[in-house]
N, C-alpha and C positions, 0 to 999 in steps of 0.2 A: 615189106608189102603195105601198099597204100591202105590206109585207114580212112573210111567214109562214115561221116557220122550222119544218119537220115532219122533222127528220133529228136526231134527238136520240140516236139510236143511234151516230151517227158521231161527233159529240161534243156536248159541252154547255156554255152560255156559264159563266163563272165566277162563284160565288156570291158575292155582296158581302162576307159574312162571311169567306169564305176568301181574297178578296182584302185585306181590311183585316187579316188575321192574317199575312199574307206580306209586306205593305209594310215594316215594320222591318227584316226580313232582307234587304231590296233595298237599304236606304238606311245607317241607322246601325247596326245589328247584323249586319253583312256578313262576319263574321269565318269562317274555316275552321275547320270542328268538329274537325279533327285537331290545331289550335293549342292549347297550354296556358294561353296569356294569358287576359284577362278576356274578350276579344272572342269567340275559339274557343270558351270554355266557355259562352258564351250561345248558340251557335249549336248546341253539343252538347245543350244542356239542351232547345233547341226541338225537336231531332230525336227526343231522348227521350221528351219528351210526345207528339209525334206519335206515335210507336211504340206507346205505351201506349193513346192513341185507336183505334189500327187492332186492336190485341189485345182490346181491351173489345169493340169491335164482333164480332170473329171467335170470340170467347170462347177466347182461348188465351193463352199467357204472351207478354210483350214480347220475350223473346229468340227466340222463332220467326218473329219479322217480320223481313223483309230488303228494305230498299228498292232499287228498280232505276230505271232511266231509263224504262221503258215496259212495259206487259203482255207486249209481245213478247218484250223481254229476260228477264222472268220467265218466261214460258213455255218460252224456249230453255234457261235455267237451270234450271228443274223437270226437263224430259225431257233435255236433255244432261247435266246435272249428276247426275243420279241414274243414269242407264245409265253415265257414265264411271265412277262409284264402284263399280259393282256388274259391270262388265265384267271387273275383275280375278278374279271367281269363275266368270262365265259367258262363256265365249268367243262366244257366240251368245243374248244375251239377246233376249228375245221383248216386243215392246211390242203393246198393243192399244188402238186408239182406235176412235171412230165416224168414218163416212164424211162427216159434216155439220161437222166442226170448223173453227174459225177458220184461216186459213192460218198464222198464227203457231204453230200445232199441227201441222196436217197436212205442211206444209212441212218442219218441224223432224223429225218421225218419217220423212218421206222420206229426208232427209239422213243419219239415223242406220240408215237401212236400207243407204244406200251405203256405210257405214261399217261394215256387217257385222252389223247387228242383223234380227232377224227380225222381221216386222210384220204385224198382221191389222186391217183396216179393216170394222168390224162394221156392217151395213146399218142402215137405219131403214124404220118404215112409211110408209105414205102422208100421215100426219099429221107424221113426223119424229123419231119416238120411237124411241128405239134399241131394237133386238130383243135381249131380255135371255137368251132361251133359245139365240140365236146367240152371245152373249157367253160365256154358260158353255162352250158347245161349242169355243169359242175357246181356253179357257185350257189350255196346256200345261205340261209340268215345266220349261220354262226361262222362262216367264211371270214377268216380274219387275215390270212396270208396266203400270197403265193408266191413260189418260187420256180423258175426257169432258166436254165442255163442259155447264155446268149450264144455261144457257139460250143458245139459238141466236140469234146476232147478227143473222141475214137474215129468219126466220120467227118468232123469238120462242118456239120450242117450248122446254118446260122438260122437263128430263130427271131420270129419278128416282135422282138420286143415292146416297140413302141406302140405297135397293133394292140398287144395285150394289155398294155398300160392304158390305152383307150377304153377298152372293155371295162376294166375294172374301175376307171375313174366314172363312166357311166351307169353305175350301180346305184348311184344315190347315196351310199354311205361308205365309209373309208375301208377298203381293202389295201392292207399294205403289200408291196412289191418287192421282191429280191432276185437278183440275177446274180448268177456265178458267171462272172467275165474273165476268168483266168486265161482261158485260150484267144480270147477277142481282143484283149488289150493291144497286141502287136500291131492289129491289122485293122480294127473297126473304130467306127466314131462312140467312144465310150462318154460322151456328154450326158450327164444324168438329167439334165433338164429335157433334152430331147428324148431320151431313152424313156422319161416318166417313172423311173425306179424310185424306191424309198432307201434300198439297201443294194449295195454292188461289191462284190468281193474280186479281189486281184491279188496276183503273186510275184513275187520277185525273181524267182528263179526260172519263170517261163517268159521273162523279157530281158534276159543277160544281165539280171544282178544276182545278188547271192542268195542261197538256200538260205531258209530258216527265217525268212520276213514275209509277211503278208499285210493286207491292210483291206479295212471295211469302211466304206462310204455309209454312214447313217444320216439320212434327211433330217434335219431341226423338225422337233417334234415328234418323231417316230420312238414311241414307248419301246423300250430295250432296258435288260436287266443284265448285269454281269455274271458269268459263269466262274470266274477267277476272281478269289477273294487276297487281300492283304493290303498293300500300301497305296492303294488309291490311283495307281499310275493311269496314263490316257485317260484323264479328266475322271477318273472313278470306275471306268467301264472294263479296263483289262489291267489288272495288277500283275507287277512283274518287273523288275529291272529291265528297260529297254535295251534292245541290241542296237546301240548306237552306229557301229561301223555297218551292219547289216540295212538299217534304215537309212542311213547316208547312202549305200550302194542301190537301196531300191529309188530312192530320189533322183540321183543320178541316171539311172537306167530309163526312168520315166521320162526324164527331160530329153533323153537322147531318142525316144521315140518321136518325138516332135521336131526333130531334126529333117529337115527338107531331104537330108540323105536318106533317110528311112524311106519315103516313097520309093526312091529309085531302088532300094534294095528289095522293097516288096514288088515291085513290077518285074525285077528279075525274078524272084521267087516263084510268081505267077506263072511266067513263062518256062520256068524249068519244070514246075509242076504240072503244068499243062502238057508238056512234051511226053511225061509219065504216063499221065491218063489218056494220052493218044496212042502212044507208043507200045504199052503192056499188052493191050488185048490185041494188037497186030502181031505180036513176037509170041505170045501164049495163046492157045487154044483155050477154051471153056474157063474163062475169067471175067468176075462181074465187079464193077464199080459199086461200092456201096456208098449211100449218100447220095444227095443232091449234087447235080452236075453245074448247078447255077448258084444255088445259095449257099455257097461252101467258102470255108476258109482258102485264102490263096495258096497256104503251104502243106495243104492236106490231100493225100490219096489213099483210099483204102479199098483194098480189093479182097474177093475171095476168090480160092484156086479149087475147083472140083479135084477131087483125090489125094488133097496135100493137107497135111496136118501143119497150123500156124505155128506152134511152138518149132517144130521140126524145120520149118522154113527159116524162122530166126535164127536158130542155131547154126544152120547149114550156111547161111548168109554170113554171119559172124565169123564163121571159119575161114570165109573169103575175105574178110576185114570190112565188112559192111553190117553196121548197125542200125536196124529197123525195130519193130515191136509187132506185137499182135492187137495191141490195142492200149489201154490204159497202164501206164507203170505202177500205178499204185494197186492194181490188181492182178499184174503180171505172173504172181506167183500161185494162182490158183489154177485148176484144171477147169474150171467151169467154162460154158461158152459164153461169149459176150452178152449181156443183157441189152446192149445197144442194138446189137446186130439182130436177136432174137425179136427185139421189139418191132424191128423194120419188115419183118415176116420170114427170115431167113431161117432154112431148116438148120437145126442144131448141128448137122456134119459140117454145111457151109459155114456157119458162123465159127466153127471151130478152124476153118481153115483159111481165116482171115488175115490179112498184112495191113500194118499201117505205117506208110512212108510220110514223114515231116519234114518239111525243109527249113532252113533258117538262112540268116544273112551271109554265113560264112560258107554256104553250098555254091560248089561251082558247077559250070556246064561238062567239064571233065569228069567229074564225081558221078553225075547223073548218066552219061555216057557209059561209064564201067559198071553201073548199077544195071542198066539195061542191057549190057553184054553177060554180065553175071547171072541175072534172074532166070532167063529161060533153061540153061541147061540144068540149073539147080531144080527147078519144079519139075523138069523131065526125068532127073534122077529120083526125086523123091516118088513121083507116079509109079516109077518103074520099081521101086523098093516097096511100096505099098499094095502092088498088084494091082493098081487102077487100070483099067481100060475105058475106051471112050463110050462104048455101047454096055458097059457092066450095068 
């Protein structure tokens, strides 16, 4: 059976160049980057080189890049670290975020609320785009931090990050701005100066690098304190022996994004994605595209199917050799409806019937044709099993 992977938003296969770059640091150059002997210095040099690669991509200084064990850790460090630093001056700091953040942000904000911070979750419109007017109204005298996801992991909607940055800049006092750019890095301009952000999170395994590595950009002068204490690694902000092979793999993967071939891949990905968005509603009745048709990542398609339960659809397609998801892989084990789709105004039943298809650079036209052939009868069979009727 032909296996088709259409869940690139969950994770990506490692790029051969990244794997090749990592291999020496898994074998002969295995030193601890904190050691002063030759083995350690080789490892440290490799980390420095990867840091420069990430900084070049972001348009920042290498000293503003900090490596972590994941994007989740980087998000936690950004939010908790800044609030921890600012709490000395603000007894009840105010945080603004959107209602469609990844759980790594939303759950961290809820945790900070329990610790005494004031929080506001700004709504989005039916396409998943944040309300700028509501965000403006939400700003208070004690607002110190805003965190808005660059591109949503479930519906692919792209947020107006640069516009938000201008709103915050015009307030006459400093409000720090963080964005989770995990899904955006492969496809969007992540130059931090153009975006106007103070902190930005990215992940290795979403960009064809290894799992277990993330990075956080922290603009020089941004107040932030560590969450993990120990040997003072990462210039004192993130203690713990560095994952040298993983960091090297991240550095290689992010350099590959800047390869002109990547633009060609992304054009192909968008064409195939557009084919899915165009054909699925033609092939299957009573289906709805979730998210923006325009302000959307080129690899993302998210649909809701009336009368179909999302998890059942994922399992049925998996049995046919096609890997997709209902939403975020990080929360796929829960039975709750997607908070993102509910925020768009979808009824809970429709939110439960969602399917996320996310493409990548190895996706082929043949695979998409097979997917479009398999999907309609699977949906029809599940509707029949559930007893769903058009006029019910």
